[in-house]
N, C-alpha and C positions, 0 to 999 in steps of 0.2 A: 634906625640907619644899619645897624647891625643884619637886621632882620630881613629888610629890603635887599642888603646885599647877599645874603644866603637865598634868598628868592632867584635874586637874578642869576648866582652862579648855579641853581639847580636847575632853572632854564637852560643855561647855557649847554650844562654838562648834558641836558635831555637832548637837547638839539643836534649836539655834535657830534655827541658818540652813542646815541640811541636813536637817532633820526625821528624825533618827537616833533610834533606840530609848533609852527611859532608861540610863544607865550605858554606851553604846556609843562607845568614840571612832572617829576615823576610821581608823586602822590598822586596827581591828578590823572596820570595814564595809567598807572595801575587800577586805579577804579574804572577807568573807562574799560580797560583790557577786561576786567571779570565783567562788567555788566554787558560787554559785547560776546561773552563767552569764551574770549580764550584763555589760555593756560597761564600766560604772565602773568595775568590778573589775581587769578586764583592762589598764586603762589606769594607772587610779592605784595599783592595789598594786606592780607594780613601781617605780614610779617613790618612792614611800613607803619601800620596801624598798632601793632605793639610797640614799636620803638618811640610811637609819640604819645602813648596812652595814658599818660601821667600830666602832659601839656594839654592833649585835646583827645576827645572821644571821636571817633568816626573820622578820625583826621584826612584820609584819603577822599569820602564822599563830597568833604564840607569844599577841600581843594579842588574836587568835580566842579559843587555846583556854583564855587567861588570863578571858575573858568570859563563857563558853559560858553562864552563867545568865541572858544579857541574851537568847539564843536560843531559850528553852525555853518 
């Protein structure tokens, strides 16, 4: 319940303030940016992965693969 609320907030922040795609989280966007060669991903993805390192290795990549339908 709490995790779903945090993810929904993440998606809302991404969409409202960062111009993300519908359903896209900040972590997935950071990985996608890095994957496509944008500087924001090269800076943001390592920071986000470091923050989540204790809970999940390669957090951004896993978030991106969970949300692949957003990028089609």
